[in-house]
N, CA, C, O and the ligand as a Tripos MOL2 file, in Angstrom:
@<TRIPOS>MOLECULE
protein
  233   231    59     0     0
PROTEIN
NO_CHARGES

@<TRIPOS>ATOM
      1 N         -52.4600   31.7680  -42.9810 N.3       1 MET1
      2 CA        -51.3170   31.1560  -42.3070 C.3       1 MET1
      3 C         -51.2970   31.5960  -40.8450 C.2       1 MET1
      4 O         -51.6000   32.7460  -40.5270 O.2       1 MET1
      5 N         -50.9420   30.6810  -39.9750 N.am      2 ALA2
      6 CA        -50.9010   31.0040  -38.5520 C.3       2 ALA2
      7 C         -49.4560   31.0790  -38.0740 C.2       2 ALA2
      8 O         -48.5200   30.7200  -38.7880 O.2       2 ALA2
      9 N         -49.3100   31.5490  -36.8610 N.am      3 LYS3
     10 CA        -47.9730   31.7150  -36.2800 C.3       3 LYS3
     11 C         -47.8080   30.7750  -35.1010 C.2       3 LYS3
     12 O         -48.7290   30.5540  -34.3150 O.2       3 LYS3
     13 N         -46.6150   30.2340  -35.0040 N.am      4 GLN4
     14 CA        -46.3230   29.3350  -33.9030 C.3       4 GLN4
     15 C         -44.9450   29.6470  -33.3600 C.2       4 GLN4
     16 O         -44.0420   30.0460  -34.0950 O.2       4 GLN4
     17 N         -44.8020   29.4580  -32.0530 N.am      5 MET5
     18 CA        -43.5040   29.7230  -31.4420 C.3       5 MET5
     19 C         -43.2710   28.7360  -30.3050 C.2       5 MET5
     20 O         -44.0930   28.6050  -29.3980 O.2       5 MET5
     21 N         -42.1480   28.0520  -30.3680 N.am      6 SER6
     22 CA        -41.7970   27.1160  -29.3060 C.3       6 SER6
     23 C         -40.9480   27.8390  -28.2750 C.2       6 SER6
     24 O         -39.9050   28.4140  -28.5880 O.2       6 SER6
     25 N         -41.4180   27.7940  -27.0430 N.am      7 CYS7
     26 CA        -40.6930   28.4860  -25.9750 C.3       7 CYS7
     27 C         -39.2770   27.9260  -25.8410 C.2       7 CYS7
     28 O         -38.3510   28.6430  -25.4620 O.2       7 CYS7
     29 N         -39.1200   26.6440  -26.1560 N.am      8 ALA8
     30 CA        -37.8150   25.9910  -26.0030 C.3       8 ALA8
     31 C         -36.7300   26.6730  -26.8430 C.2       8 ALA8
     32 O         -35.5420   26.5570  -26.5390 O.2       8 ALA8
     33 N         -37.1380   27.3820  -27.8940 N.am      9 ASP9
     34 CA        -36.1480   28.0830  -28.7120 C.3       9 ASP9
     35 C         -35.5480   29.2700  -27.9730 C.2       9 ASP9
     36 O         -34.4730   29.7540  -28.3260 O.2       9 ASP9
     37 N         -36.2530   29.7370  -26.9400 N.am     10 VAL10
     38 CA        -35.7660   30.8720  -26.1500 C.3      10 VAL10
     39 C         -35.3580   30.4180  -24.7510 C.2      10 VAL10
     40 O         -34.3410   30.8510  -24.2090 O.2      10 VAL10
     41 N         -36.1790   29.5340  -24.1810 N.am     11 VAL11
     42 CA        -35.9000   28.9880  -22.8540 C.3      11 VAL11
     43 C         -35.7230   27.4800  -22.9940 C.2      11 VAL11
     44 O         -36.7080   26.7410  -23.0210 O.2      11 VAL11
     45 N         -34.4800   27.0170  -23.0830 N.am     12 PRO12
     46 CA        -34.2400   25.5840  -23.2890 C.3      12 PRO12
     47 C         -34.9330   24.7340  -22.2340 C.2      12 PRO12
     48 O         -34.8820   25.0290  -21.0400 O.2      12 PRO12
     49 N         -35.5840   23.6700  -22.7030 N.am     13 GLY13
     50 CA        -36.2090   22.7470  -21.7720 C.3      13 GLY13
     51 C         -37.6900   22.9950  -21.5500 C.2      13 GLY13
     52 O         -38.3820   22.1400  -20.9970 O.2      13 GLY13
     53 N         -38.1890   24.1580  -21.9740 N.am     14 CYS14
     54 CA        -39.6070   24.4430  -21.7910 C.3      14 CYS14
     55 C         -40.3870   23.7970  -22.9380 C.2      14 CYS14
     56 O         -39.9810   23.8700  -24.0980 O.2      14 CYS14
     57 N         -41.5170   23.1600  -22.5940 N.am     15 ASP15
     58 CA        -42.2460   22.4540  -23.6460 C.3      15 ASP15
     59 C         -43.4780   23.2340  -24.1170 C.2      15 ASP15
     60 O         -44.3380   22.6840  -24.8050 O.2      15 ASP15
     61 N         -43.5590   24.5060  -23.7480 N.am     16 TYR16
     62 CA        -44.7060   25.3180  -24.1560 C.3      16 TYR16
     63 C         -44.5890   25.7380  -25.6190 C.2      16 TYR16
     64 O         -43.5280   26.1530  -26.0850 O.2      16 TYR16
     65 N         -45.7020   25.6170  -26.3200 N.am     17 THR17
     66 CA        -45.7650   26.1090  -27.6910 C.3      17 THR17
     67 C         -46.9620   27.0370  -27.8240 C.2      17 THR17
     68 O         -48.0910   26.6580  -27.5090 O.2      17 THR17
     69 N         -46.7130   28.2390  -28.2860 N.am     18 ALA18
     70 CA        -47.7930   29.2030  -28.4970 C.3      18 ALA18
     71 C         -48.2320   29.1420  -29.9480 C.2      18 ALA18
     72 O         -47.4180   28.9470  -30.8500 O.2      18 ALA18
     73 N         -49.5270   29.3110  -30.1590 N.am     19 TRP19
     74 CA        -50.0700   29.2710  -31.5100 C.3      19 TRP19
     75 C         -51.1340   30.3410  -31.6230 C.2      19 TRP19
     76 O         -51.9940   30.4430  -30.7480 O.2      19 TRP19
     77 N         -51.1020   31.1430  -32.6770 N.am     20 ALA20
     78 CA        -52.1030   32.1950  -32.8430 C.3      20 ALA20
     79 C         -52.2260   32.5560  -34.3190 C.2      20 ALA20
     80 O         -51.4050   32.1650  -35.1500 O.2      20 ALA20
     81 N         -53.2660   33.3060  -34.6120 N.am     21 GLU21
     82 CA        -53.5290   33.7020  -36.0000 C.3      21 GLU21
     83 C         -52.5830   34.8050  -36.4640 C.2      21 GLU21
     84 O         -52.2120   34.8720  -37.6360 O.2      21 GLU21
     85 N         -52.2010   35.6610  -35.5310 N.am     22 THR22
     86 CA        -51.3510   36.7870  -35.9080 C.3      22 THR22
     87 C         -50.1490   36.8820  -34.9660 C.2      22 THR22
     88 O         -50.1470   36.3130  -33.8740 O.2      22 THR22
     89 N         -49.1350   37.6090  -35.4140 N.am     23 GLU23
     90 CA        -47.9370   37.7690  -34.5960 C.3      23 GLU23
     91 C         -48.2440   38.5440  -33.3140 C.2      23 GLU23
     92 O         -47.6630   38.2850  -32.2600 O.2      23 GLU23
     93 N         -49.1750   39.5060  -33.4260 N.am     24 GLU24
     94 CA        -49.5490   40.3050  -32.2600 C.3      24 GLU24
     95 C         -50.1610   39.4160  -31.1750 C.2      24 GLU24
     96 O         -49.8000   39.4990  -30.0010 O.2      24 GLU24
     97 N         -51.1060   38.5570  -31.6050 N.am     25 GLU25
     98 CA        -51.7510   37.6410  -30.6570 C.3      25 GLU25
     99 C         -50.7310   36.6920  -30.0560 C.2      25 GLU25
    100 O         -50.7640   36.3840  -28.8650 O.2      25 GLU25
    101 N         -49.8330   36.2400  -30.9020 N.am     26 LEU26
    102 CA        -48.8130   35.3040  -30.4450 C.3      26 LEU26
    103 C         -47.9350   35.9510  -29.3770 C.2      26 LEU26
    104 O         -47.6310   35.3280  -28.3590 O.2      26 LEU26
    105 N         -47.5310   37.1880  -29.6050 N.am     27 MET27
    106 CA        -46.6960   37.8920  -28.6270 C.3      27 MET27
    107 C         -47.4130   38.0120  -27.2900 C.2      27 MET27
    108 O         -46.7920   37.8790  -26.2350 O.2      27 MET27
    109 N         -48.7300   38.2650  -27.3310 N.am     28 GLU28
    110 CA        -49.5000   38.3670  -26.0810 C.3      28 GLU28
    111 C         -49.4440   37.0550  -25.3100 C.2      28 GLU28
    112 O         -49.2420   37.0400  -24.0950 O.2      28 GLU28
    113 N         -49.6250   35.9520  -26.0350 N.am     29 LEU29
    114 CA        -49.5800   34.6350  -25.3980 C.3      29 LEU29
    115 C         -48.2060   34.3680  -24.8040 C.2      29 LEU29
    116 O         -48.0840   33.8550  -23.6910 O.2      29 LEU29
    117 N         -47.1770   34.7220  -25.5570 N.am     30 VAL30
    118 CA        -45.8140   34.4600  -25.1140 C.3      30 VAL30
    119 C         -45.4790   35.3060  -23.8890 C.2      30 VAL30
    120 O         -44.8490   34.8260  -22.9460 O.2      30 VAL30
    121 N         -45.9030   36.5630  -23.9100 N.am     31 VAL31
    122 CA        -45.6640   37.4520  -22.7710 C.3      31 VAL31
    123 C         -46.3440   36.8930  -21.5240 C.2      31 VAL31
    124 O         -45.7600   36.8670  -20.4410 O.2      31 VAL31
    125 N         -47.6020   36.4440  -21.6990 N.am     32 GLU32
    126 CA        -48.3580   35.8610  -20.5940 C.3      32 GLU32
    127 C         -47.6480   34.6220  -20.0570 C.2      32 GLU32
    128 O         -47.4940   34.4560  -18.8470 O.2      32 GLU32
    129 N         -47.2220   33.7640  -20.9620 N.am     33 HIS33
    130 CA        -46.5270   32.5400  -20.5660 C.3      33 HIS33
    131 C         -45.2070   32.8660  -19.8680 C.2      33 HIS33
    132 O         -44.8640   32.2420  -18.8640 O.2      33 HIS33
    133 N         -44.4760   33.8280  -20.3930 N.am     34 ALA34
    134 CA        -43.1900   34.1930  -19.8050 C.3      34 ALA34
    135 C         -43.3590   34.6440  -18.3570 C.2      34 ALA34
    136 O         -42.5390   34.3320  -17.4930 O.2      34 ALA34
    137 N         -44.4420   35.3850  -18.1120 N.am     35 LYS35
    138 CA        -44.7320   35.8510  -16.7470 C.3      35 LYS35
    139 C         -45.0790   34.6880  -15.8380 C.2      35 LYS35
    140 O         -44.5080   34.5340  -14.7580 O.2      35 LYS35
    141 N         -46.0420   33.8530  -16.2990 N.am     36 MET36
    142 CA        -46.5750   32.7780  -15.4620 C.3      36 MET36
    143 C         -45.5350   31.6900  -15.2150 C.2      36 MET36
    144 O         -45.3620   31.2330  -14.0850 O.2      36 MET36
    145 N         -44.8460   31.2770  -16.2740 N.am     37 ALA37
    146 CA        -43.9910   30.0960  -16.1830 C.3      37 ALA37
    147 C         -42.5470   30.4350  -15.8410 C.2      37 ALA37
    148 O         -41.8420   29.6230  -15.2410 O.2      37 ALA37
    149 N         -42.1080   31.6240  -16.2190 N.am     38 HIS38
    150 CA        -40.6840   31.9330  -16.0690 C.3      38 HIS38
    151 C         -40.4190   33.1550  -15.2040 C.2      38 HIS38
    152 O         -39.2640   33.5270  -14.9940 O.2      38 HIS38
    153 N         -41.4760   33.7840  -14.7010 N.am     39 GLY39
    154 CA        -41.2940   34.9340  -13.8300 C.3      39 GLY39
    155 C         -40.6730   36.1240  -14.5320 C.2      39 GLY39
    156 O         -40.0670   36.9870  -13.8970 O.2      39 GLY39
    157 N         -40.8270   36.1660  -15.8580 N.am     40 ILE40
    158 CA        -40.2720   37.2860  -16.6200 C.3      40 ILE40
    159 C         -41.3010   38.4130  -16.6340 C.2      40 ILE40
    160 O         -42.3590   38.2850  -17.2500 O.2      40 ILE40
    161 N         -40.9950   39.4930  -15.9670 N.am     41 GLN41
    162 CA        -41.9550   40.5830  -15.8380 C.3      41 GLN41
    163 C         -41.8620   41.5730  -16.9880 C.2      41 GLN41
    164 O         -42.8360   42.2350  -17.3470 O.2      41 GLN41
    165 N         -40.6730   41.6530  -17.5520 N.am     42 GLU42
    166 CA        -40.4730   42.6500  -18.5890 C.3      42 GLU42
    167 C         -39.8730   42.0070  -19.8350 C.2      42 GLU42
    168 O         -38.8620   41.3080  -19.7650 O.2      42 GLU42
    169 N         -40.5060   42.2530  -20.9610 N.am     43 ILE43
    170 CA        -39.9620   41.7480  -22.2240 C.3      43 ILE43
    171 C         -39.0310   42.8130  -22.7780 C.2      43 ILE43
    172 O         -39.4730   43.8340  -23.3060 O.2      43 ILE43
    173 N         -37.7540   42.5620  -22.6520 N.am     44 THR44
    174 CA        -36.7690   43.5180  -23.1590 C.3      44 THR44
    175 C         -36.7210   43.4380  -24.6840 C.2      44 THR44
    176 O         -37.1330   42.4320  -25.2630 O.2      44 THR44
    177 N         -36.2280   44.4810  -25.3340 N.am     45 PRO45
    178 CA        -36.0900   44.4370  -26.7970 C.3      45 PRO45
    179 C         -35.2800   43.2270  -27.2500 C.2      45 PRO45
    180 O         -35.5680   42.6210  -28.2820 O.2      45 PRO45
    181 N         -34.2770   42.8920  -26.4730 N.am     46 GLU46
    182 CA        -33.4340   41.7320  -26.7930 C.3      46 GLU46
    183 C         -34.2420   40.4390  -26.7560 C.2      46 GLU46
    184 O         -34.1270   39.5890  -27.6400 O.2      46 GLU46
    185 N         -35.0590   40.3100  -25.7170 N.am     47 LEU47
    186 CA        -35.8940   39.1180  -25.5670 C.3      47 LEU47
    187 C         -36.9430   39.0630  -26.6700 C.2      47 LEU47
    188 O         -37.2280   38.0020  -27.2260 O.2      47 LEU47
    189 N         -37.5000   40.1990  -26.9680 N.am     48 GLN48
    190 CA        -38.5080   40.2660  -28.0240 C.3      48 GLN48
    191 C         -37.9090   39.8280  -29.3640 C.2      48 GLN48
    192 O         -38.5590   39.1520  -30.1610 O.2      48 GLN48
    193 N         -36.6760   40.2230  -29.5860 N.am     49 GLU49
    194 CA        -35.9840   39.8090  -30.8110 C.3      49 GLU49
    195 C         -35.8250   38.2980  -30.8780 C.2      49 GLU49
    196 O         -36.0340   37.6770  -31.9210 O.2      49 GLU49
    197 N         -35.4490   37.7210  -29.7390 N.am     50 GLN50
    198 CA        -35.2750   36.2700  -29.6750 C.3      50 GLN50
    199 C         -36.5890   35.5560  -29.9550 C.2      50 GLN50
    200 O         -36.6330   34.5510  -30.6640 O.2      50 GLN50
    201 N         -37.6620   36.1010  -29.3820 N.am     51 VAL51
    202 CA        -38.9770   35.5010  -29.5750 C.3      51 VAL51
    203 C         -39.3780   35.6120  -31.0430 C.2      51 VAL51
    204 O         -39.8570   34.6470  -31.6390 O.2      51 VAL51
    205 N         -39.1820   36.7810  -31.6120 N.am     52 GLN52
    206 CA        -39.5890   36.9840  -33.0040 C.3      52 GLN52
    207 C         -38.7860   36.0930  -33.9470 C.2      52 GLN52
    208 O         -39.2930   35.6380  -34.9720 O.2      52 GLN52
    209 N         -37.5240   35.8500  -33.5850 N.am     53 ALA53
    210 CA        -36.6930   34.9720  -34.4050 C.3      53 ALA53
    211 C         -37.1970   33.5360  -34.3580 C.2      53 ALA53
    212 O         -36.9560   32.7490  -35.2740 O.2      53 ALA53
    213 N         -37.9010   33.2040  -33.2730 N.am     54 ALA54
    214 CA        -38.3580   31.8210  -33.0670 C.3      54 ALA54
    215 C         -39.7560   31.5960  -33.6540 C.2      54 ALA54
    216 O         -40.2380   30.4630  -33.6820 O.2      54 ALA54
    217 N         -40.3980   32.6490  -34.1140 N.am     55 ILE55
    218 CA        -41.7590   32.5220  -34.6710 C.3      55 ILE55
    219 C         -41.7010   31.8470  -36.0390 C.2      55 ILE55
    220 O         -40.8810   32.1810  -36.8940 O.2      55 ILE55
    221 N         -42.6090   30.8820  -36.2090 N.am     56 ARG56
    222 CA        -42.6860   30.1730  -37.4860 C.3      56 ARG56
    223 C         -44.0840   30.2740  -38.0540 C.2      56 ARG56
    224 O         -45.0720   30.3200  -37.3200 O.2      56 ARG56
    225 N         -44.1500   30.3070  -39.3760 N.am     57 ASP57
    226 CA        -45.4440   30.2280  -40.0380 C.3      57 ASP57
    227 C         -45.8690   28.7730  -40.1040 C.2      57 ASP57
    228 O         -45.0840   27.9010  -40.4740 O.2      57 ASP57
    229 N         -47.1020   28.5230  -39.7460 N.am     58 VAL58
    230 CA        -47.5930   27.1400  -39.8080 C.3      58 VAL58
    231 C         -48.9110   27.0730  -40.5760 C.2      58 VAL58
    232 O         -49.4800   25.9920  -40.7340 O.2      58 VAL58
    233 ZN        -41.6550   28.6120  -21.4760 Zn       59 ZN59
@<TRIPOS>BOND
     1     1     2 1
     2     2     3 1
     3     3     4 2
     4     3     5 am
     5     5     6 1
     6     6     7 1
     7     7     8 2
     8     7     9 am
     9     9    10 1
    10    10    11 1
    11    11    12 2
    12    11    13 am
    13    13    14 1
    14    14    15 1
    15    15    16 2
    16    15    17 am
    17    17    18 1
    18    18    19 1
    19    19    20 2
    20    19    21 am
    21    21    22 1
    22    22    23 1
    23    23    24 2
    24    23    25 am
    25    25    26 1
    26    26    27 1
    27    27    28 2
    28    27    29 am
    29    29    30 1
    30    30    31 1
    31    31    32 2
    32    31    33 am
    33    33    34 1
    34    34    35 1
    35    35    36 2
    36    35    37 am
    37    37    38 1
    38    38    39 1
    39    39    40 2
    40    39    41 am
    41    41    42 1
    42    42    43 1
    43    43    44 2
    44    43    45 am
    45    45    46 1
    46    46    47 1
    47    47    48 2
    48    47    49 am
    49    49    50 1
    50    50    51 1
    51    51    52 2
    52    51    53 am
    53    53    54 1
    54    54    55 1
    55    55    56 2
    56    55    57 am
    57    57    58 1
    58    58    59 1
    59    59    60 2
    60    59    61 am
    61    61    62 1
    62    62    63 1
    63    63    64 2
    64    63    65 am
    65    65    66 1
    66    66    67 1
    67    67    68 2
    68    67    69 am
    69    69    70 1
    70    70    71 1
    71    71    72 2
    72    71    73 am
    73    73    74 1
    74    74    75 1
    75    75    76 2
    76    75    77 am
    77    77    78 1
    78    78    79 1
    79    79    80 2
    80    79    81 am
    81    81    82 1
    82    82    83 1
    83    83    84 2
    84    83    85 am
    85    85    86 1
    86    86    87 1
    87    87    88 2
    88    87    89 am
    89    89    90 1
    90    90    91 1
    91    91    92 2
    92    91    93 am
    93    93    94 1
    94    94    95 1
    95    95    96 2
    96    95    97 am
    97    97    98 1
    98    98    99 1
    99    99   100 2
   100    99   101 am
   101   101   102 1
   102   102   103 1
   103   103   104 2
   104   103   105 am
   105   105   106 1
   106   106   107 1
   107   107   108 2
   108   107   109 am
   109   109   110 1
   110   110   111 1
   111   111   112 2
   112   111   113 am
   113   113   114 1
   114   114   115 1
   115   115   116 2
   116   115   117 am
   117   117   118 1
   118   118   119 1
   119   119   120 2
   120   119   121 am
   121   121   122 1
   122   122   123 1
   123   123   124 2
   124   123   125 am
   125   125   126 1
   126   126   127 1
   127   127   128 2
   128   127   129 am
   129   129   130 1
   130   130   131 1
   131   131   132 2
   132   131   133 am
   133   133   134 1
   134   134   135 1
   135   135   136 2
   136   135   137 am
   137   137   138 1
   138   138   139 1
   139   139   140 2
   140   139   141 am
   141   141   142 1
   142   142   143 1
   143   143   144 2
   144   143   145 am
   145   145   146 1
   146   146   147 1
   147   147   148 2
   148   147   149 am
   149   149   150 1
   150   150   151 1
   151   151   152 2
   152   151   153 am
   153   153   154 1
   154   154   155 1
   155   155   156 2
   156   155   157 am
   157   157   158 1
   158   158   159 1
   159   159   160 2
   160   159   161 am
   161   161   162 1
   162   162   163 1
   163   163   164 2
   164   163   165 am
   165   165   166 1
   166   166   167 1
   167   167   168 2
   168   167   169 am
   169   169   170 1
   170   170   171 1
   171   171   172 2
   172   171   173 am
   173   173   174 1
   174   174   175 1
   175   175   176 2
   176   175   177 am
   177   177   178 1
   178   178   179 1
   179   179   180 2
   180   179   181 am
   181   181   182 1
   182   182   183 1
   183   183   184 2
   184   183   185 am
   185   185   186 1
   186   186   187 1
   187   187   188 2
   188   187   189 am
   189   189   190 1
   190   190   191 1
   191   191   192 2
   192   191   193 am
   193   193   194 1
   194   194   195 1
   195   195   196 2
   196   195   197 am
   197   197   198 1
   198   198   199 1
   199   199   200 2
   200   199   201 am
   201   201   202 1
   202   202   203 1
   203   203   204 2
   204   203   205 am
   205   205   206 1
   206   206   207 1
   207   207   208 2
   208   207   209 am
   209   209   210 1
   210   210   211 1
   211   211   212 2
   212   211   213 am
   213   213   214 1
   214   214   215 1
   215   215   216 2
   216   215   217 am
   217   217   218 1
   218   218   219 1
   219   219   220 2
   220   219   221 am
   221   221   222 1
   222   222   223 1
   223   223   224 2
   224   223   225 am
   225   225   226 1
   226   226   227 1
   227   227   228 2
   228   227   229 am
   229   229   230 1
   230   230   231 1
   231   231   232 2
@<TRIPOS>SUBSTRUCTURE
     1 MET1         2 RESIDUE 1 A MET
     2 ALA2         6 RESIDUE 1 A ALA
     3 LYS3        10 RESIDUE 1 A LYS
     4 GLN4        14 RESIDUE 1 A GLN
     5 MET5        18 RESIDUE 1 A MET
     6 SER6        22 RESIDUE 1 A SER
     7 CYS7        26 RESIDUE 1 A CYS
     8 ALA8        30 RESIDUE 1 A ALA
     9 ASP9        34 RESIDUE 1 A ASP
    10 VAL10       38 RESIDUE 1 A VAL
    11 VAL11       42 RESIDUE 1 A VAL
    12 PRO12       46 RESIDUE 1 A PRO
    13 GLY13       50 RESIDUE 1 A GLY
    14 CYS14       54 RESIDUE 1 A CYS
    15 ASP15       58 RESIDUE 1 A ASP
    16 TYR16       62 RESIDUE 1 A TYR
    17 THR17       66 RESIDUE 1 A THR
    18 ALA18       70 RESIDUE 1 A ALA
    19 TRP19       74 RESIDUE 1 A TRP
    20 ALA20       78 RESIDUE 1 A ALA
    21 GLU21       82 RESIDUE 1 A GLU
    22 THR22       86 RESIDUE 1 A THR
    23 GLU23       90 RESIDUE 1 A GLU
    24 GLU24       94 RESIDUE 1 A GLU
    25 GLU25       98 RESIDUE 1 A GLU
    26 LEU26      102 RESIDUE 1 A LEU
    27 MET27      106 RESIDUE 1 A MET
    28 GLU28      110 RESIDUE 1 A GLU
    29 LEU29      114 RESIDUE 1 A LEU
    30 VAL30      118 RESIDUE 1 A VAL
    31 VAL31      122 RESIDUE 1 A VAL
    32 GLU32      126 RESIDUE 1 A GLU
    33 HIS33      130 RESIDUE 1 A HIS
    34 ALA34      134 RESIDUE 1 A ALA
    35 LYS35      138 RESIDUE 1 A LYS
    36 MET36      142 RESIDUE 1 A MET
    37 ALA37      146 RESIDUE 1 A ALA
    38 HIS38      150 RESIDUE 1 A HIS
    39 GLY39      154 RESIDUE 1 A GLY
    40 ILE40      158 RESIDUE 1 A ILE
    41 GLN41      162 RESIDUE 1 A GLN
    42 GLU42      166 RESIDUE 1 A GLU
    43 ILE43      170 RESIDUE 1 A ILE
    44 THR44      174 RESIDUE 1 A THR
    45 PRO45      178 RESIDUE 1 A PRO
    46 GLU46      182 RESIDUE 1 A GLU
    47 LEU47      186 RESIDUE 1 A LEU
    48 GLN48      190 RESIDUE 1 A GLN
    49 GLU49      194 RESIDUE 1 A GLU
    50 GLN50      198 RESIDUE 1 A GLN
    51 VAL51      202 RESIDUE 1 A VAL
    52 GLN52      206 RESIDUE 1 A GLN
    53 ALA53      210 RESIDUE 1 A ALA
    54 ALA54      214 RESIDUE 1 A ALA
    55 ILE55      218 RESIDUE 1 A ILE
    56 ARG56      222 RESIDUE 1 A ARG
    57 ASP57      226 RESIDUE 1 A ASP
    58 VAL58      230 RESIDUE 1 A VAL
    59 ZN59       233 GROUP 0 **** ****
């Protein structure tokens, strides 16, 4: 089973979707995207929680 996360669940209006084999890989992609697309330099525990809540098994 793979993991998928829609950025729109955390940042409304963003059409980015991350997809990876593991949650760890997915978090790396999301962190990278957050930096590049949203200027988010630091993933706070609160933000990480939001991201993890948005992760789906696909
Ligand atoms: Zn985004």
